[in-house]
C-alpha positions, -999 to 999 in steps of 0.1 A, spaced: -843 -758 372 -835 -722 372 -796 -719 369 -793 -682 380 -774 -674 411 -794 -670 442 -795 -637 457 -783 -636 494 -794 -610 517 -777 -608 551 -797 -595 583 -772 -588 613 -782 -570 645 -781 -573 682 -807 -592 703 -840 -577 704 -830 -551 678 -858 -561 653 -837 -582 626 -865 -610 627 -892 -584 623 -874 -573 591 -866 -609 581 -902 -616 583 -916 -586 565 -891 -590 537 -899 -628 535 -939 -623 535 -935 -601 504 -916 -627 487 -933 -661 500 -955 -667 471 -922 -668 448 -890 -683 460 -874 -674 492 -859 -694 521 -848 -680 556 -816 -695 574 -816 -685 607 -777 -682 622 -795 -695 659 -798 -730 642 -763 -735 637 -749 -734 674 -723 -759 678 -731 -796 688 -722 -802 723 -731 -837 728 -694 -843 739 -699 -819 769 -714 -828 801 -747 -809 806 -735 -785 836 -708 -777 811 -732 -768 781 -750 -744 805 -718 -720 807 -720 -718 767 -718 -681 756 -743 -679 729 -733 -644 718 -697 -652 710 -688 -660 673 -671 -694 686 -704 -705 696 -715 -711 660 -707 -740 637 -700 -712 610 -681 -737 588 -712 -759 586 -734 -725 576 -706 -715 549 -711 -751 535 -748 -749 534 -751 -711 518 -727 -727 492 -746 -755 484 -779 -733 481 -761 -710 457 -752 -743 435 -790 -749 436 -782 -779 460 -808 -791 488 -793 -789 525 -807 -805 557 -807 -775 580 -798 -785 620 -820 -777 646 -808 -766 682 -822 -780 716 -824 -750 738 -836 -774 766 -806 -797 763 -782 -770 751 -771 -790 722 -779 -802 687 -810 -821 680 -811 -853 661 -837 -832 641 -831 -820 606 -853 -795 583 -851 -803 546 -844 -770 528 -847 -768 488 -827 -743 469 -845 -707 462 -838 -675 443 -835 -654 474 -817 -665 505 -822 -646 537 -795 -653 562 -805 -637 598 -786 -635 630 -765 -617 657 -731 -623 643 -738 -632 603 -715 -601 594 -688 -610 614 -672 -637 595 -656 -624 563 -661 -658 543 -699 -653 551 -701 -617 540 -683 -624 509 -714 -648 500 -739 -619 505 -750 -597 478 -768 -573 503 -759 -568 538 -781 -551 563 -776 -543 601 -808 -537 623 -795 -507 646 -819 -503 677 -812 -484 709 -801 -505 739 -830 -497 761 -854 -507 735 -834 -541 729 -831 -549 766 -870 -544 772 -877 -567 742 -855 -594 755 -870 -591 788 -906 -593 776 -894 -624 752 -876 -642 776 -903 -639 805 -930 -647 784 -918 -671 760 -892 -689 778 -901 -688 816 -873 -667 826 -872 -645 856 -865 -607 854 -832 -613 874 -819 -639 853 -824 -620 821 -808 -589 835 -780 -607 849 -773 -625 816 -777 -594 796 -752 -572 819 -726 -602 824 -730 -616 787 -753 -599 761 -740 -565 767 -703 -568 766 -704 -595 736 -727 -570 718 -699 -542 721 -672 -562 713 -686 -584 686 -719 -573 672 -718 -535 671 -683 -535 651 -701 -555 622 -721 -525 614 -694 -511 594 -698 -539 569 -734 -532 562 -747 -518 527 -778 -503 547 -783 -499 584 -820 -499 594 -828 -478 625 -858 -497 645 -861 -524 627 -894 -537 615 -911 -504 622 -891 -487 595 -914 -488 565 -893 -468 546 -861 -488 546 -880 -520 540 -897 -505 509 -866 -498 496 -851 -531 504 -880 -550 489 -879 -527 457 -839 -534 453 -845 -572 456 -874 -573 432 -850 -553 408 -821 -576 413 -847 -607 408 -861 -593 376 -829 -581 358 -798 -601 375 -777 -599 404 -750 -577 386 -769 -546 386 
């Protein structure tokens, strides 16, 4: 078993910024080697102790919505080359599912989510920190299309949630984490130059060691 310390890449950005596209682009380059993606969205807190109506009021864009302690524990285990069982969140029931996904340790760990740069303990585990920076008008359009087409939401409900929760939480918690990023990537998965640079950097680190 390879005992080298895995490389941890953190990819943050607002909802609809394109961070998932950046994650997928990097993953697809290294998928034949050794890479795993850990999505922060899978680590929303368990809410089985709450009544369903109370769960519906959960603010999923606030740092306290996440079980960050468990996420840190799991990243630590993967860094020690130990397997984990990644939780699964049930968005229909608004709580954690009984299902878990077995994850084996890999050479590259991509940690992706809106607030992965918000907690200092998580940042300290990362070798490379990225922030995907996209204009607000593009982010809301992408969110509208996703929530209407994939989640059966109405235009009014998406806009209301964006104005009342998503936008203020972005300004308060997500946007300020940009200052912690090593690299800021405008326009997400469409930024070929930035993605090529990141791929080259990761390849260099994997080949010559994480201390470079």
